C-alpha positions, 0 to 999 in steps of 0.5 A: 547778724549772721555769723558764718564759722569757717573752721571748728577751731576759729573763735568768734573774733575770727569769723566772717561777721555779716551785719545785715539787714532784712531784705524786701524778699524776706518778707515778700519772697516771691517778688518779681524782678526786673532789669534795672533801667540803667541798662538801657541809658546809653548815658549810663552804659559805664554802670553795666560792668559795675553793678553791685553782686548781691554777695558783695560785702564791705569790711569794717576794717579797711586795711586787713593782713593777709592772716588777720581775722575775718571780722565784720563786714556790711552789705554793699550798697549800689546799683544792682542788675535786677530791681524789684519795681516798674518804673511806671508803677512807682510813686516816689515820696521825699520828705524833709525831717528834723532841723536844717541841713547844709546841701539838703536842696541839692540832695533833694535835687539830685534825687528827683533828678536821678529818679526821673532821668536814670530810673524813668521815675516821673511821679515824685512828691515832696511832702512839705512841713516834715512829718506834719505834712502827710497828715495835713496832705501838704504835697507838691509835685517834684520833677527835674524843671521844678527843682533845677535851681534850689541848690541855689536857694537857702534854707530848705526847699520844701519845708521841715519840722521837728515834730507833729507826728504821732509815732504810736 
């Protein structure tokens, strides 16, 4: 957690506090960046003026008074102008773990379609059977066509499990 003191006279609860997580570049400082593929897509031209600035934060308290304490903040999520991958070099993987979750098939479908149509990533694998699928190598290729109607099905499209993995 990063605490920035704005004045010597401020108490901790009045300071700007950023609850942060490590960034990829903290581990790979010389990592190359590339223009976000969304910039080249006419279908997503609306996104261009709305890229998230790396310095954007969201306040923990939604409503603040003009002279209130600065408080706790989090990094803002969303598409950024630069990405750390080339679409052709990416293999994405989706694994479902734990119990059933309403709407999970829709989430899987949207991730696959978003990766493909928005970011140009066409190498997406689904791990069948949760963590166990990693060990038994139960994978299926996920394409927009293969997930086209999974949001209309009940259950979980590529199954799940609540264990079968070694966390050590």
